[in-house]
N, C-alpha and C positions, 0 to 999 in steps of 0.2 A: 843545660842542654840535655836530652836524651838522646844517646847514641846506641843501643844495642837493647834487644829483645833475644828472650831466651823462651824457647818452644817443646812441648814435647808432641810428637805424634801419635792419635788416636787410634791405638790398636781393635783387632776383631774384639778382643772384652769390652769395647765402648759398651755394646749392647746390652750389659747386663751392670751399668752405673747407674749409682744411687740416682731416685728419682721421684720427685712428688707426684709423677703425671702417671697417666694409663699408660703414654704412649711408647713404645721403645724406639731408641734412635738407629736411624739407617745409617750403619756404618760406613757403607760405601760412598755415600752423600755426606756425612761426619767429614770423610776425609780429602772430597773436594771441597767440601765446603772453608776446610783449615787451609788447602794450599792458596784460596782467595783472601783468607787471612793473612797470611804468611806474606801475599803480594801487597797486601795494604800496610803492614809493619814497612815493606821494604819501602814502599812508594812515602811513607811516611819520613823515611831518611834513616832508617834504624837498620843496623847489622845483624841480621837475622840466624841467631844461634839455635839449631835441632838437636832435641835429644831424640831417639829412637823412642817408638812403643815399648812399651812395658806391659805385656798382658799377663803379669800378676797382680796390676792395679787398674782396673776399669777406668775409673777417673781422675787415672794420671797425667789426662793431658789439660788437665785445669791444675796448670803447672804456677798459678798465683799464689795458691794455697799454701806452698813449701814453704816458703820465703818472704820474707819483709826486708827490702831493702831500702835504708833512710839514710841521709846524711854518710854515706859514704861507708855504710858498714850493714851486714848483712845478719839477720836473725834467720834461723832457722828453726820452721814451727813445728808444733806435733797437732796434728789433724785432730780434729774432733770427733770425725767417726773414725771408728777401729778399725773398719776395711779401708781406709788409705794409711794410714801409719805404714812406712817404710818407703812411700814416694819420696819423700824428702832427700834418701841415703843419695842419689843419683846427683840432685840439685846442688845438694853441699857440696859434694865432690868437686863438680862444675864451679861453684861459684869460691871455693875455697884459695885458689888461684889468685883472686881478683878483689876479694873483700876480706877484713876480720871478721869471723863468726862467733855468735853468740847461737844458745840453743835454747830451745822453750822445753822442760823437761815435767816430768810428773810433778804432781797431779795436775799443773796447767796444760791446758789445750788454746792455740791459737790455729786460727787458720788464715791466711791474705787477704780472702775475699772479705775480711769484719776490718780491716785496714786503712785508712785512708789519710794520708800524709801529704797534708796540705802545706803551704808556704811558712806559715805561722802556729801549725799545730797538728798534733797528730788525733784522730779519731779512730776509735775501735767498737765495735760492734762487739755487744756480750749478749752472745746470741747462743743455741743451741751449739753449737760448734766450736765457740771462744768462750773461755771460764774466766772469772777475777784472777785466779791463779797466774792465767796465761796474760792477762794484762799487766798485773802487777810485774812478770817476769818480763814483758816487754819494756818497761816503764826503766828497770834497771838497766839491761841490756844496752837502750839506745846512750844512757848516761854512761855508761864502763866503757862502750867500744869509741864512742864519738871523741870521749875526755874532754866534753865540753859541757855546758849547761845545754842539754837537750829541748826541745821545743814541748810546751806542756801538752801532756795526753790525757786525752776525754774518753771516758767510755758512756757508748751511746746503748742506752737497751734497743734490742730487736725483737721486733714482733710481725707476725705476718710474711715475714720475709726471711729465707736462706741466708745470708749474710747482709753486713750494712750497705755495701755495694749493690745489693741488689736493690738497695731503695734510693742510692747517691752515690753518686761521683764528682771528685774536684777536678777541676778542665782548665785548673791554671789562671791567672788573672784573675787572682781572689773570688772566683765562681766556682759556685756546687750546682751540678746539676741534679735534681730529688724529686720524686714524686710527692702528690702535696701536701700528705702525713706528715713526710719530713723535712720539709724547706724550709718551714718557722722552726726547726727543732732550737734551742736556744744554744747548742755545740755548733751550730753553723754562723752564730751572733757575729755581725762585721763583714761576714761573706754574701757576696752577691747571689741570691738561691733562684735559680731558675726553675720553675714548678713544671715538669711537662704535663701533660694530661692524663686523665685516669687511662683513657683507653690507647695509648702509647706510654704505660707505666713500663711496660723492658726495656725503652730506652734511655730509661734512667742510666742504668749499666754502659756507659760509653766511658771508651780508652783516649787519654788526651795523648797527645807527643806532639811537644809546644804547642801552635798554634792551629796542628791539623788532630781533629775528633774520628777515630776510627765508632762509628753506629753500627748498631744490625739495621740492617735493611728491611724497608716497609715502614718506616715511620716519618711523612712526612714532614709532619708540622714540628716534631723536634728537629729535624734536617733543618727547616726553613728558620726557627728561631737561632738556630745556633748558628747557620751561614749570617745572618742579620747584625750576629755579632762578631762578624770580621771573622771566624772561623772557618776552616778548609774541612769538610766532610766528606769521608771515604765510606759510603754504607757499605756492608758485608755481610752476607747469606748465613745464618750460624743457627736454623732454623733447628738442626740435629741437636745443638747444643742444649740449645733451650729449655730440650725436652727431657735433658737432665740437668735443671735447673741452672745451666749456667748460659756466662754471658760474654761478650768482647774482652771485657781485664779478665774473665777466671783464667784464661788461654796463656797469658803471656807473662813475665817478669819482664819490667823495662827496667833500664837504669840510663 
């Protein structure tokens, strides 16, 4: 059962966040949307811990990319985007008193948005932000920190997306939500794959908190599909974070 979420507030520098789109985020609207997002986390039953904005890092609100929490351990990431290196320092300080820590080091790169922790496996996107060395270090870290046989780790090539979680997310109950081109991927074998419609592809990035799903607002077909499966769905507006290639999983670390 998940009980906590860590977020970082978007600052004025968020207007300069890395983006593949031509649209610049509206910072004031992003800050208002972030407040709604925090309310949804609380409504899902989580205690929300808040880090202040760090204006040195325009992408700092995408706190998920700074660490991977699995099996009672935390692996501090080394972002693939050079401008984001350093974001992880305050997150590591926060997590140090709560989890045993390991770190991804050069030449490895790993961003949390590429890591799906399912009940019986860990899937890691081999993307522009996460390399083979980072994946190999994650495998070792999960084994060393837990002291137990870790779940198998599978590398999943990522194409046409920033992160693996842009294309697919694990929502519990042996179920993955995915865009059509990933729903049948061999790495998801044995999981119940729910394919989102092409026109609702952004909704594949969904944040599961036990039986509650925090979902981007504006995707009615995906919302209906999840509710039919018995999930409680909390839609939240995240249009300004989408402009910076972010989604609902990117904005928090939960455990």
